[in-house]
C-alpha positions as CSV (number, residue, x, y, z in Angstrom):
1,X,149.8,258.4,-9.0
2,X,150.3,255.7,-6.3
3,X,151.5,252.5,-7.3
4,X,151.5,249.3,-5.2
5,X,153.2,245.8,-6.5
6,X,153.8,242.9,-5.2
7,X,155.8,240.0,-6.9
8,X,155.7,236.5,-6.7
9,X,157.9,234.0,-8.6
10,X,156.9,230.2,-8.9
11,X,159.5,227.9,-10.1
12,X,156.9,224.6,-12.1
13,X,159.5,222.1,-10.8
14,X,158.0,222.9,-7.4
15,X,154.7,222.0,-8.4
16,X,154.4,219.7,-11.5
17,X,157.6,218.2,-11.5
18,X,157.8,220.2,-15.4
19,X,161.5,221.0,-15.1
20,X,160.5,223.6,-18.4
21,X,158.7,226.2,-17.4
22,X,159.1,229.2,-14.6
23,X,156.7,232.0,-14.0
24,X,156.5,235.3,-12.7
25,X,152.9,236.8,-11.4
26,X,152.8,240.5,-10.7
27,X,149.7,242.3,-8.8
28,X,149.3,245.5,-9.4
29,X,147.2,248.9,-7.9
30,X,147.3,251.7,-9.6
31,X,145.9,255.2,-8.9
32,X,145.7,258.4,-11.3
33,X,143.2,261.3,-11.3
34,X,142.2,260.6,-14.3
35,X,141.4,257.0,-14.4
36,X,140.6,256.7,-10.6
37,X,141.8,253.4,-8.8
38,X,143.1,250.2,-11.5
39,X,143.2,247.0,-10.0
40,X,145.5,244.4,-12.5
41,X,147.8,241.9,-12.8
42,X,150.5,240.6,-15.4
43,X,152.6,237.4,-15.7
44,X,155.2,235.6,-17.9
45,X,156.3,232.6,-18.7
46,X,159.8,231.4,-19.9
47,X,160.2,228.2,-21.2
48,X,163.5,226.9,-20.2
49,X,163.4,224.0,-23.4
50,X,163.2,226.5,-25.7
51,X,166.3,228.9,-25.5
52,X,168.3,231.0,-27.6
53,X,171.7,229.5,-27.5
54,X,173.8,232.4,-28.5
55,X,172.9,234.6,-25.9
56,X,171.1,233.5,-22.4
57,X,167.4,234.0,-23.2
58,X,164.7,231.9,-23.1
59,X,160.9,231.8,-25.2
60,X,158.7,233.9,-23.0
61,X,154.6,234.5,-22.8
62,X,153.4,237.6,-21.3
63,X,150.0,238.8,-20.2
64,X,148.8,241.7,-18.9
65,X,145.4,243.1,-17.7
66,X,144.1,246.1,-15.9
67,X,140.5,247.5,-15.1
68,X,139.6,250.9,-13.6
69,X,137.0,252.2,-11.5
70,X,135.9,254.8,-14.4
71,X,135.3,251.3,-16.5
72,X,138.3,251.7,-18.5
73,X,140.6,248.2,-19.5
74,X,143.7,247.8,-21.1
75,X,144.4,244.2,-21.9
76,X,147.6,242.4,-23.9
77,X,150.0,239.5,-24.5
78,X,153.1,239.0,-26.2
79,X,155.6,236.5,-27.0
80,X,158.8,235.9,-28.0
81,X,159.6,232.3,-29.2
82,X,163.2,231.1,-30.2
83,X,163.2,228.2,-33.1
84,X,166.2,225.9,-33.5
85,X,168.2,227.1,-31.3
86,X,167.6,230.9,-31.8
87,X,168.5,230.9,-35.7
88,X,164.6,232.0,-36.1
89,X,162.8,234.3,-33.5
90,X,159.6,235.0,-33.6
91,X,157.3,237.8,-31.7
92,X,154.1,238.9,-31.2
93,X,152.0,241.5,-29.8
94,X,148.4,241.4,-29.3
95,X,146.9,244.5,-27.0
96,X,143.7,246.4,-26.6
97,X,143.3,249.2,-24.8
98,X,139.9,251.7,-23.6
99,X,141.8,254.6,-21.8
100,X,142.2,258.1,-21.5
101,X,144.7,260.4,-23.0
102,X,146.1,263.9,-23.5
103,X,146.5,265.6,-26.7
104,X,148.1,269.0,-27.1
105,X,148.3,269.1,-31.1
106,X,150.9,268.2,-33.6
107,X,154.3,270.1,-33.3
108,X,157.0,271.1,-31.1
109,X,156.1,274.0,-29.9
110,X,152.8,273.3,-28.7
111,X,151.4,275.2,-25.6
112,X,150.5,273.3,-22.3
113,X,147.7,275.3,-21.8
114,X,146.5,273.7,-25.5
115,X,145.6,270.4,-23.4
116,X,142.6,268.4,-24.1
117,X,141.4,265.3,-23.0
118,X,140.1,262.4,-25.4
119,X,139.3,258.5,-25.0
120,X,140.2,255.9,-27.6
121,X,139.5,252.2,-28.0
122,X,142.4,251.0,-29.8
123,X,143.6,247.3,-31.1
124,X,146.8,246.4,-32.1
125,X,148.0,243.3,-33.8
126,X,152.1,242.9,-35.0
127,X,153.8,239.8,-36.0
128,X,157.5,239.7,-37.0
129,X,159.5,236.8,-38.0
130,X,163.6,236.9,-37.7
131,X,166.3,234.7,-39.5
132,X,169.9,234.5,-38.1
133,X,172.3,234.8,-41.1
134,X,175.4,235.8,-39.0
135,X,176.4,235.2,-35.2
136,X,174.8,238.5,-34.2
137,X,172.9,239.5,-37.3
138,X,169.3,238.6,-38.1
139,X,166.8,239.9,-41.1
140,X,162.8,239.5,-41.1
141,X,159.5,241.0,-41.8
142,X,156.5,241.7,-39.9
143,X,153.0,242.5,-40.0
144,X,151.2,245.5,-38.3
145,X,147.6,245.7,-38.0
146,X,146.1,248.6,-35.8
147,X,142.6,249.6,-35.5
148,X,141.7,253.2,-33.5
149,X,138.4,254.6,-32.7
150,X,138.3,258.3,-30.5
151,X,135.2,257.6,-28.2
152,X,135.3,260.5,-26.6
153,X,136.9,264.3,-27.1
154,X,136.7,267.9,-25.8
155,X,134.0,269.5,-27.8
156,X,136.5,272.6,-27.8
157,X,139.2,270.9,-28.6
158,X,141.4,270.2,-31.9
159,X,140.2,266.6,-32.6
160,X,136.7,267.7,-33.2
161,X,138.5,269.6,-36.4
162,X,138.7,267.6,-39.5
163,X,142.5,269.0,-39.8
164,X,143.5,266.4,-37.6
165,X,144.1,262.7,-39.3
166,X,142.5,260.4,-37.3
167,X,140.6,262.7,-35.1
168,X,137.4,259.7,-35.3
169,X,139.2,257.0,-36.3
170,X,141.7,255.4,-38.0
171,X,142.8,251.4,-39.5
172,X,146.3,251.1,-40.3
173,X,147.7,248.1,-42.1
174,X,150.9,247.5,-43.6
175,X,154.2,245.4,-44.0
176,X,157.9,245.9,-43.1
177,X,161.2,245.1,-43.0
178,X,164.1,244.8,-40.4
179,X,167.6,244.1,-40.0
180,X,169.0,243.8,-36.4
181,X,172.3,243.6,-34.8
182,X,172.0,242.2,-31.4
183,X,174.9,241.0,-29.1
184,X,173.3,241.6,-25.8
185,X,173.4,239.2,-23.1
186,X,169.8,239.4,-22.5
187,X,167.1,241.9,-23.3
188,X,165.8,242.2,-19.8
189,X,168.6,243.9,-18.0
190,X,171.4,243.7,-20.5
191,X,175.2,243.9,-19.2
192,X,176.9,244.0,-22.2
193,X,176.7,244.2,-25.9
194,X,175.4,246.2,-28.8
195,X,171.7,246.6,-30.0
196,X,170.8,248.3,-33.5
197,X,167.8,248.1,-35.9
198,X,167.1,249.6,-39.2
199,X,163.5,249.1,-40.1
200,X,160.9,250.3,-42.7
201,X,157.5,249.6,-42.8
202,X,154.7,250.7,-45.8
203,X,150.9,251.4,-45.3
204,X,149.3,252.1,-48.3
205,X,145.6,251.7,-49.5
206,X,146.4,248.5,-50.8
207,X,146.2,247.0,-47.7
208,X,142.8,249.1,-47.1
209,X,144.0,251.8,-45.2
210,X,142.3,255.4,-45.9
211,X,145.4,257.4,-46.4
212,X,149.1,256.0,-47.3
213,X,152.6,256.7,-45.5
214,X,155.7,255.0,-44.6
215,X,158.3,254.7,-41.7
216,X,161.7,254.4,-41.7
217,X,163.5,254.0,-38.0
218,X,166.4,253.2,-36.1
219,X,167.4,252.5,-33.1
220,X,170.8,252.1,-31.4
221,X,171.8,250.7,-28.1
222,X,175.2,250.0,-26.7
223,X,176.2,248.9,-22.8
224,X,179.5,249.7,-21.5
225,X,180.4,248.3,-18.0
226,X,182.4,250.8,-15.8
227,X,183.2,248.4,-12.7
228,X,182.1,245.3,-10.9
229,X,178.5,246.9,-10.5
230,X,177.9,249.7,-12.4
231,X,177.3,250.5,-16.2
232,X,176.4,253.3,-18.8
233,X,173.3,252.4,-21.0
234,X,172.9,254.3,-24.1
235,X,170.3,254.9,-26.5
236,X,169.6,256.6,-30.1
237,X,166.6,256.2,-31.5
238,X,165.2,258.1,-34.9
239,X,162.2,258.0,-36.6
240,X,160.7,259.5,-40.0
241,X,157.4,259.4,-41.4
242,X,156.3,260.4,-45.3
243,X,153.1,260.4,-46.8
244,X,149.9,261.3,-44.4
245,X,149.5,259.5,-41.4
246,X,146.9,259.5,-39.1
247,X,147.9,261.2,-35.5
248,X,148.4,258.0,-33.7
249,X,151.0,256.8,-36.2
250,X,153.5,260.3,-35.8
251,X,156.5,260.2,-33.8
252,X,155.4,261.0,-30.2
253,X,158.2,262.2,-27.7
254,X,157.0,261.3,-24.1
255,X,156.1,258.6,-21.8
256,X,158.4,255.9,-20.2
257,X,160.2,254.5,-23.5
258,X,160.5,258.1,-25.2
259,X,161.2,260.7,-22.7
260,X,160.4,260.0,-19.5
261,X,159.5,263.7,-17.4
262,X,156.9,264.1,-19.9
263,X,153.2,262.3,-20.4
264,X,153.1,260.2,-23.2
265,X,152.8,261.6,-26.7
266,X,153.4,265.5,-25.0
267,X,154.9,266.2,-28.8
268,X,153.8,264.7,-31.7
269,X,154.8,265.1,-35.1
270,X,156.3,263.3,-38.8
271,X,160.0,262.7,-37.7
272,X,161.5,262.4,-34.0
273,X,165.4,261.7,-32.6
274,X,165.9,261.0,-29.0
275,X,168.9,260.2,-27.1
276,X,169.1,258.4,-23.4
277,X,171.9,257.9,-21.4
278,X,171.7,255.9,-18.1
279,X,173.7,255.1,-15.1
280,X,173.1,251.9,-13.2
281,X,174.6,250.7,-10.3
282,X,173.4,247.4,-8.2
283,X,174.1,248.7,-4.2
284,X,172.5,245.0,-3.1
285,X,172.8,241.8,-5.0
286,X,169.2,242.2,-6.0
287,X,168.3,246.2,-5.6
288,X,169.7,248.7,-8.0
289,X,169.3,252.4,-8.4
290,X,169.2,254.4,-11.7
291,X,170.2,258.0,-13.0
292,X,169.0,259.4,-16.4
293,X,169.1,261.9,-18.8
294,X,167.4,262.2,-22.2
295,X,167.2,264.8,-25.1
296,X,165.2,264.8,-28.3
297,X,162.9,266.4,-30.5
298,X,159.9,265.7,-33.0
299,X,159.9,268.1,-36.0
300,X,157.5,268.4,-39.1
301,X,161.1,268.9,-41.4
302,X,164.0,266.5,-41.2
303,X,166.3,269.4,-42.2
304,X,165.3,271.2,-38.7
305,X,164.9,268.1,-36.3
306,X,168.3,268.1,-34.9
307,X,168.7,272.0,-34.3
308,X,166.2,272.1,-30.9
309,X,166.4,269.7,-28.1
310,X,164.0,268.6,-25.0
311,X,165.7,267.7,-22.5
312,X,164.7,265.9,-19.4
313,X,166.1,264.0,-16.6
314,X,165.5,261.9,-13.2
315,X,166.2,258.4,-11.5
316,X,164.9,255.6,-10.4
317,X,164.8,252.2,-8.3
318,X,165.2,248.4,-9.5
319,X,164.6,245.5,-7.7
320,X,165.4,241.7,-9.1
321,X,162.4,239.7,-8.4
322,X,164.1,236.6,-7.9
323,X,167.7,235.9,-7.6
324,X,167.9,233.0,-10.4
325,X,166.0,235.1,-12.7
326,X,166.9,239.1,-13.9
327,X,163.5,240.2,-14.3
328,X,163.3,243.3,-12.5
329,X,160.5,245.7,-11.2
330,X,161.2,249.4,-12.2
331,X,160.0,252.8,-11.0
332,X,161.2,256.3,-12.3
333,X,160.8,259.7,-11.7
334,X,161.9,262.2,-14.3
335,X,161.5,266.0,-14.6
336,X,161.3,267.8,-18.1
337,X,161.3,271.5,-18.9
338,X,158.3,274.0,-18.0
339,X,157.3,272.5,-15.5
340,X,156.6,268.9,-16.8
341,X,157.2,265.7,-14.8
342,X,156.2,261.9,-14.5
343,X,156.2,259.3,-12.4
344,X,156.8,255.7,-14.2
345,X,156.4,251.8,-13.1
346,X,157.0,248.8,-15.2
347,X,158.8,245.9,-15.7
348,X,163.1,245.2,-16.7
349,X,164.8,248.2,-18.3
350,X,163.5,250.7,-20.5
351,X,166.0,250.0,-22.7
């Protein structure tokens, strides 16, 4: 995959004398064999008059769009709003995707030769509301709605078989509750602090689902300064699933968030654990490097989950687009076991 990107930071003060907004616009060109040439753009607006008074964050609105020469589309919008100075936090995500993906089956030992391609349309809507109950502690609720339709699949592949739940289509609708501790200075490029979240999601037939299932998720992150220019970032997360979920809602290992060095969804099963360590060093005021190592696994049984590890390691480059805004461009290259590898381009730190 070849990636070209150009960033522009626009301060609204200089254009229309509004002193309460800043914008970042990022045109992107991608090339992958399964998508062909892809053209797109992403942008984020910072609302400087809607801050979180307990850290260095502002309310944001983000949007992204991408179209490929093979007719595939990726659209998305999200917002994070702080109300009453950060006493309330609203998060909203809306996505549409029509992109090719790979499927190797369900399980921790699926062979590489079993890979099959499929194309899926997906609509996703997620909304959450959190209230600050202590200085760094939030409690909240959320609603989740996803709709999946598999439009193309290998006629000789596993997804043709009815044994895979969600092989043709799936609709999930559910509610959740969460408890979050967050003492980080920012979520863009954290320099210190701790983040910990415990979340429970309930999807049953009362909400219109064809199958009922439940998800229990934890996410712990810590950032430790090692010197003036370096820090160590750590993440440990788990995901446990009960009931009968479609494969789209199982735990996925691989990709830029859950295992750089493996394709997104390389391993899928009911339960997951993931440990990531990343050393970050700022070599110049706006340029940085990162070296990371990852280990984790998916498994059908919780009792067998921590008995194996799927490792990967890699390195990447970080570029701060503007010196007065912490937003980063990120490129990473990861290598996994048995010849797996991946190149990743994104905005801000992975965690």
